[in-house]
N, C-alpha and C positions, 0 to 999 in steps of 0.2 A: 210777366214777360210778354212782349208783343211780337208774335210771328204772323198772326192773322193779318195784321197791318203793320208795316214797318214805318220808320220815321219819314216825315215829309222831306222832300228834296227840293232845293231851289234850282231853277232851270235858267241856263244862259240863253241869250236871245238868238245869236246868229247861227247860221248853218255851219257846224264845225265838225270836221272829220275826226276830231279828238274825243268827241263825246260818245258815251254808250248809246246804242240805237234806241233803247227804251225811253230815252228822253225825247224821242220823236223830233229829230232835227227839223228845223224850220227856217224860213226866210225871215230873219230879223224879227222873230216874234217874242213878245215879252212873256207870254204864258199860253198854254194850249187851252182853248175854250172848252167849257164843260159840254158834255153830250146831253142831249135832251131827246124825249120821244120823237120819233119821226112821224107819228100819226098825224100831228098837227100840220106837218109840212106836205106829206104826200100819202095818200091812202095805199099806194102800191110800193113805195120805197121804204125800206126798213133799216133800222139801226143795227150795226154789227155788235157782236159780243165783245167784251173787253178781253184783253190777253190774260193768259194764265199768270204771267208775272204781275200784271196790274192788280189782280185780285189779291196777290200775296203782299203787295207793297202799298203802303199809304201813298196816295197821290193827291196833288192839288186839283186834279181834274175830276169832276163829278160825271158819273156815267149812268144813263138810263137805257134800257133795252126793251124794244117793243116786239122783238121777234127772235127766234133762235138762229137767225143768220149770223155768220161768223165774221169776226175781225180778220184782217190780213196779218195779224201779228201773233206770234207764238202759238200757231196752230198747226204748223207743218214740221215734220222731222227735219233736223238740220241737214241731213245728208240725203236720205231717200225714204220713200214710203211705198207700200204696195197694199192693195186691197182688192176686193172683188167678191163675187158670189158664184156658187155652183149648185146645180140641182142635184138633189139626193133623194131618191125614192126608196123607202125602207123595203128590204127584202123580207118575204114571209118565211116562217119556219113552221113545219108541220106540228111540232110538239107544243107550240104556244097557241093559246086561244087567240092572241092578237094576230097570228098568222094563219092558224088552222081554220078558223071560222070564216066562211065567205063574207059574213056581215062585218066582222072586225077587219078583215083584209081590205074590204072596200072602204071602210071608215078610215083606216090609216092612209090609204092611197089618196082619199079625198082630202085629208088634213095635211098631207105632205107639203104642198106648196107654201103654207104658212111657215113651216119650219126650215124651208130651204134658205130663207133670208140670212140665217146665222152661219151658214157653212162658208168658211173663207176659201178663196181661191188665190193662189199666188200668181202675181203678174210681174213683169219686168219693172223694177223700180225706176222712177224718173226723178232726177235730182231737182229739188225745189229750194235753192239756196236763199238765205236772207240777204238783205242789203249789206249787212256787215260781212257776209261771206263772199260777196261778189261786188267788186268795184264797178264792173260794167253794169250790173243790174241796179246798183245804187244810182248811177248817173241816168240810166234809162228811166227809172221811176221818178226821180226828181224832175227830169225833163218832161216826162208825161204829165206831171202835175201842172207845169207851166202851159203845156199844149192844151190841156183840158180847160184851164182858166181862159186861155185865149179863145178856145172854141165856145165856151159857155157865154162869153161876152159877145160873140157873134150871134148866138141864139137869143140872149138876153142883154141887149146893149146897156140897160140901166143897172146891171149888176156891178156891185163894188167889190173889189178883191181885198182879202185880208192876209192870210198866211196859207202856204201850201207845201208842206214838207213831204219827204219820202218816209215811209215806215217799213217795217220788216219785209213785207212782201207786197208792197203796193205804195199808195200815196193817197193824200186827200187834199182838198182845198176848201176853205171857208169863204162863203159869199154873203154879202148883205143884199138880199133880193126879196121884195115883197111878194112876188109870185111864187107859190109852192112849186118846187121842181118835181115833176112826175116821172114815171118810168118811160113814158113816151118822150119826154124831154131828154132823158138820159140817152135814148137812142139817137135823137137828133144831135146831141152834143158829141156823141161818139162818131157820128158820120162826119161832122166838121173836123174832128181830130184826125180822122183818116185822110181827109183832104190836105190838112196842114202837113201831116207826115209825108205824104206823097209829093208835096211841093218842094221837098228837099231844101228847107230854109235853114240857114246857119244859126247857131247859137253864138252870140257875140257878147263878151264881157266888156263893160265900160266903167271906168272909175270916174266918179264925178265929185265936184266940190260939194261942201255942205250946203251952200246956198243953191247950187244947181239941183241938188237932190230934192230940196224943198219945192223948187219950181216944177220939176218934172213930176213930182208926186202930188201936186196941188189938186188934181182931179180925183185922187184916191185918198179920202180922208183917213182911212185906217193906216195906209202906208205912210202918210204924212205924220201921223201920231208915232209910228214906229221909228221914223227918222229922228224925230225930236227926242224920243226916249234913248236912242242909241247915243246921240250927241250929249245928252244930259249925263249919261253914265261915263262916257269917254269922249271928251271934246276933240280928241285927235283921231277918232275912229275913221277907218277907211270905209267909204260908201261906194258900193258897186251896183250897177244895173246889168241885167242880162236881157239881151234883145233876141227875139225870134225874127229872123229876116233882117235885111239891111234897112236903114232908116227911110230910104226912098222907095222901098218895096210896098206894094199895095196891101200886103198882108203883115206889115210890120206891127210888132207888139213887144212891150218890155215890162219888166218887173223889178222891184227892189229885191236883190238876192245876193248871197255870197257864194252860190254855186255848190258843188260842181255840176256840169251838164255834159251831154254828148256834143259832138261836133256839129251835127245837123239833125233836123227832124227825121231824115231818112234813116238815121241810125236805129230808129225804133221800128220794130216789126208790127205793122198794123193788125196782123192776125193774132198777135199775142198780147193785146191789151183789152181791158174790159172796164166798164163803169158798173159798180156793184150796188151801192145803196146811197140813200140820203138820210142824214141825221141832223138833229138840231144841236147847236153849239153856242154857248154864250161867249161873247168877245172877252178874251183873256180869262176865261173861266169864272167870271164874276156874274152871278145871277142878277145883279143890278144893271148890268150892261145889256145891250141889245142882243136878241137871239138871232144867230146866223144860220145859214144852211150849209152843212158840210157834205160834200160829195166825195165818196170813197171810190177808188179805182185800184186796179192791179195791172202790173206790166211784167212781161217775161221776155226771154230771148226767142222762144219758139212757141208755136201754137200747141205743141204737145205738152209743154210745161203748163200752159194756161189750162188745158183740159184736165191735166192731172191735179192742178190746184183746185179747180172747180169740183172735181170728183171728191177730192179730200174734204172740201167744205161740206159737201152733201153728207159724207160719212160722219163728220164731226157733228153736224146737225142731228143726224139719226141718234147720236149718243148723248144729246143734250140732257143734262140731269134734271132740268125742270120738267121737260116733257115726260121723261121716264119716271120721274118721281110721282107724277100724277097717274100715269098709265099703270104703274106697278103698285100704286097706293102706299107709297113709302113715307111721304111727308107733304105738308102743305104750308103755305104762308098766305094767310087770308086777311082781308080788310077788317073783319070783325075782331081779330086779335091785335092787329097793328102791323105795319110794314116792318120787314126785317126781323120778325119774330117767328121762329120755326115751331111748327106743331108736328111732332113725331107720331106717325100712325103706327099701329101694331107691328106691321112688317118692318118698317124702318127702325122702330124701337128695338126689334129683335136683332137686327144687324148692328145697331149701336151697342146693344148689350154685349154682343160677341166681341166687337172691337174693344170695348172698355175692359171686359174681363180678360182678354188676351193681354192688353196693355198692362193691367195691374199685375197679372201673373209674371210676365216677363220682367217687369221692373223689380219685383220682389226677388226674383232669381238673380238679378244683377246688383243686388245690394242696396236698393232704394227702400226708404220707408214712406208709407202713404200718410198723407195728412189731409185735413179738411179745414176750411176757413170760411168766415162769414161772407155774405154777398154785399154787405154794406159796412161802412166804418165812419167814424167821425172825420169831419173835414180836416182836422188837424193832422191826421195821418197823411193825407194827400198833400198837404202843404209841406210837411217834412220831406216827403219823397220828391217833391218838385212837380208832381203831376198837376196840381192845382194851378200853378203858374204857367207851365209850359204845355199842358195837354188839355186845358179846360175846354177848348172848342170841341173836343171829342167826348166830353163828359156830360152826363145829364145834370140837370139842375139839382141843387141840394134839397133835402127834405128836413124839416124841423121836427125833432123828437125831444119833448120835455125841455124846450128852450135851447137845445143843442142841435147843431147842424150835422147831418149825416150825408154820405155820398155813396151812390151805387159804385161798385168797384169797376174800373176800366182795366185794371191789372191785378195780378196775384202777388207780385213781388213783395210789396210792403207787408203783406200778411205773413209771409214766410219769415221775413226779417223780424216781425213782431214776436213770432214764436221763438226764434233764435235768442232774442234779447230778454226772454223771461228768466234766464239763468246764466250763470257764468260758465264758460267753456274752457277746457284745457286743450292744448295742442294735441294731446293724446286722443281726443275725441274726434278729431278731424281726419278725413273729410266726413261731412254730413251730407247725405243725398236725400232730399225730400221731394216727393212727387205728388201732384194733385191734378185731378181733372176738375179744374176750377172754372166756373161759369162767370164771364165778365160781360159788361154792358157798355157799349160805346155808341155815341150819337153819330149816325151817318145820315147825311142829307138824302132825301128820297131819290134823287137822281143817281146816287152812287151804288145803290143796292142791286144785287144780282143773284137770284136764287140762293143757294147755300154758300156761294163764294164770298159774299159780302153781306153781312147781316148786323143787326143791332144787339143781339144777345147770342153769345157763342161760348163753347166750352174748350178751353185750351188744355192740351196735354202738357201741362207746365211742370217743370222741375227746376230746383235750384240746388247747386252744390256749393258748400262753404268749405274751403280747403286752405292749405298752406301754399305759399308761393312755389315750393319745390314739388308740389303735388299736381300742378296744373297739367303738365304733359301727360301724366298717367291718367288723370280724370278725363281729359279731352279724348284720349285714346279709347277709354271705356265708353264714352258717349258715342264715338264713331262706330265702335263694335255693336252697341245696342241699336243704333240707327240702322246699320246694315242688316241686323237680324230681323228687326221689325219690318223694314221696307221689303226685304226678301219674302217674308211670310205673306205679305199682302200683294205679292206679284210684281214688285218693281226691282229690276235687275240692277245691282250696284255698278255694273259696267256702263249703265246709262246715266249714272249720276253726273251732274254738272256742278262743279264746286268752285266757289269764290272765297278767297281769303282777303278780308278787308282790313287794312292797316291804319295806323294813327293819322288822323286828320290834323290840319294846322292848329285848330283850337281843340284842346283836350284837357282832361284832368288826370292826375296821376304822374308819378315821377318817370324820368327817362328809363331808369332801371326796370321798373315794373312793366312798362310798355315793351321794352326789349325782351324781357323774360316771357311775357305773355305771347307776343308775336312768334317768338322762336318756338314756344311750346305748341302753338297751333300748327305751325309749319312742320315741326318734327312729327306730330301725331298724324298729319295727312300723309307725309312721306312714308311713315311706318306702315300705313295701310296700303301704300302703293297707289293712292288715288292721284290722278292728274288734277291740277287745280290752277286757277288763274289768280294772280295777286292784284287786287284792286288797291293801288297805292293811294293812301289818304281817304279811303272809302269807309273806314270804320266809324263807329259812333264816337262822340266826344268822350264817352266814359269807358271805352274799351274796344279791342279788336274783335272780329267775329268770323265765323264760317257759315256760309249759306249753301244749302244743298238743294238742287232741283232734281226731281225724278222725271223719267221719261215714260209716258204711258203707252198703251198698246198701239196707238197710231202715231206715235212719235212726238206728241206735244210735251213741252217741258213745264213742270209745275213746281213752284217754290213751296217747299214743305218744311224741311228741317233747318234749324238755326242753333248755333252754339255761340253765345255772346258772353265775353268777360265784362265785368262791371266794376270799375274803381270808384264810382260815384255814390251809389246807394249805401255801401258799407260806411262811407265817410259821413254821409248825411244822417244816418241812424246811429252813428257812433258804435258800430259793431266791433267787438273785441274778443280776443282769446288770450289766455295766459300762455306765453311762450315758455320754452325750456329754461330760459334764464330768469323767469319770474316776471318779465316785463309784459305789458299789455299791448298786443299787436292787432292790426286790422286784418281780418281774413280776406281771402280772395273769394269773390262771388261769381259763379258761373250760371247764367240763365241758359236753359235749353228746352226746346220743344222739338218733337219728331214729326208729328202730324201737322202741327201748326194750330189747327182747331179741329174738333171732331166733325163739326158741320162741313167745313170746307173739304176735309179729307174724305168724308162720305160722298160729297159731290164728285170728287176726283175719282173715287172708286166706281161710282155709278157709270161715269163716262169711260173709264178705263175698260170695264167689263161690259159696256153697253147694256147694263142692267142684268146681265146673266152672271150672277155672282158664282164663284166657285163653291163646291159642295159644302165646305166647312163654314162659309160665310152666309150661305143662302138662308133667308128667313123661313122658307119651306123647302125642305130637302127632298121629300118624297111626296108626290101627289098620286093618289090612287083613283083611277077612273073605273066606275062600275058599268059594265056592259048593259046591265038591267038592274032593277031594284027588287029582285026576288028576295025572299026571306033568307035563302041560303047565301047569296052574295053579300047582302047587307051584314049578316051575322059574321061572315068570314072577314069582310073588310074591317068591321069594328074590332074584332078580336086581333087581327093582324096590326091595325093601327095602335091599339093599346099596347101590344108587345113592343112595337118600335118606339113608342113614346117612353115606355118604361126604361128602354135602353138609352134614351137621350136623343132619339132621332125626331126631327121636326116633320110631322106628317099631316096631310089633309086628305079628306075623301070628297070627291066630286061625283055627282050623279044627277039624274033627273033630266038630262038632255040627250039628244042623239050623240052617239059616240064621236062622229067627226067633229061636232061642235065642241065636245069636251076636250078633244085632242088639240084643236085650234086654240081654245082658251088656255090650256096648259102651256102651249108653246108661247102664246102671247105673254103669259105670266113668267116665262123664262125659268120654270122649275128645272133643276138639274136632272131629276129622275122622275119619270112618269111611269106608273105601273098600271097596266090594264088588267082588270080582274073579271074573268068570265067563269063559266062552269068548270072548264078544264083546270084553271088555277085553283079554284076552291077545292076541287076534288084532289088535286095533287099537292096541296099546301105549298103553292108557288106563286110567283108574281111574274107577269110578262113585262119585262123591263125595256123601256125606251129612254134614251138619253136626250137632253136638249140638243136640238139640231137634227133630230129625226132618226138617229141610229137605233136600230132594233136589236136588242141582245137576246130576245126570246125569253122563254120561261126559265126562271132561276128559283131554286128552293128559297122559301121565305127566310129561313135561318141564315142562308148564305148571303142574301141581300142585306140583312141586318149586319152581319159580321163585316161585309165589305164596305158598307156605308161608314161604320164606326172606325174601321181601319183608315179609310180615305180621309175622314175628318181628323183623326189623330195625326196623320202624316201631311195634312194640307195638300192632299193629292186628289186625283179624280177617281171616280168609280171604276173606270176602265183600268186604271193603274193597278188595281187590286185583284185583277183576274187571276184565279188559281191560287193566290196566296191566302185568301180568307176562307176558301171553301173547306179546307181541312179543319179549321177551327170553328166552323159553323155548328 
């Protein structure tokens, strides 16, 4: 099953209000050019990250990122967001070494500023709507794109324009320009934009004949190519130009475009626009075409919105999983091993182990059976499944073994079917629920990969359900229950789910009856859960309808994770059968489903959701003991206590050999949930001076109580503070 990357979508050219925003509406463009590193274009301008949705979905656009700067798409809460920091200085307590000792008190005060960064402060939320949520902002952003192109051609008269769409929270425009655009150039371009805005020039739409369009666009070869492509696809197509200013005005400028736009440039607030980054983009996404320069910008109605958006981008950058992955020593992707291949370090491996162990346990409780399958198979299997013919561009080259060709698997589905087909099945045996953490390998061009979000080797939390037609609704309901349980356990609120139900497209396989039964079953299951959902008419795969679920993270970003997909194609291709109650041989219903999507991608989402500060039950190190000194007494006490905690299943480390303030700062930087300072008072009293991540000092607590509270918090997926008083009695 493919959830890490969804099927390719073809994109229409003209700017159309009827298309979903993630298609990145554009002015008569045939395809969005591929992103390329910005380093070759400008030393100071950097490329934005791709959207959360783009990482989940297969796209024809290739993406490369040279910095943690963020895209203007899918990174802001749909409605509002708040963030901030507040200073918190730990208070001393006389009964704790951490507070009672002047040395330790000074050390904790000295280390406190490092920990203040994690303390959230609530501020009044500011609405940051997407272009889909605000028609006014959509028009503002599209118009700002044209104004930016007009301004850029004032600064660079030789620049040739290509396409310039609005996107979720901004816009971009691609230019053919030999001179690299620098950050200083962006300031000059923005200055020209402000002049154009203040000139109060009208936006005027003009419909032109096909021949007139070719004449008008003769000086812009990329636009001329688009005109010809439009007419080749639709000889009767309506061609429109949008003018900024009247034709006789000295600042007149026009573009090939379908709109919509604001009435005049004055409709845009000059204090609420900004030019953000420069990236590289191949014309029409084809690496054989010329590389262009893509300028990204953002536009809002108020300067307060712009400031909130910029603050949010800074917060999202602070949470970037690539930076945190290196800082916390969780994983690496290095040239020696190959691009897109993840090396899991001990701490990251521990988190993965916890995720996978939980996943296996909860699946067994929900009636699944675990299976394992090979990483390669003969090419014939992939020819039968259809992947060899329709998915070959994402598959690695075949390898020859004893004169037979084998293929690294890009999917797990055919393997599960192969297991099913090893024996005859009765209707009484169904449903069968088989789950596998199956590693797959897919070829991704170097420009498309991005940290853990898009890699060449990844492990899907894959499962397939083989059932009877009248079992579909029940099984879908069970999958939704399981999805809610798992996502809730990892901190994602079901109230934040965004759900799409995609129905039958024009071209499909399967009978009308089975499609109707399947779509009704999906809808019934969603309604039974009380989930609001959007119906994407005709958006299903050719082989069956599906449900897609996005989760919302701590700062409001939406991430595509879970998918439930019915498949009427593979059972037919592999001639899957069961013996029905009347003795006939019937084809079972096949349900693909994944909850995380992939372990790698979900781990990246978790890192960013928690900003690297994992909850106690997930943290690779749960307790870090800091020794005030390395006396024999303290070392012996720390080792004895650590051994006791480890024997109980607590993940613990001991740090010493540095000044206490440095040890505290290091522990804060490592984001350990619990730090225990160990001095003479603690050793003599068989206790630990407990400090929580964020700097809160709980004072000295008996070691037995610390152990009991940690174990209780882990069992309940709660925090150490939540166990206050409840675990002391059982210590």
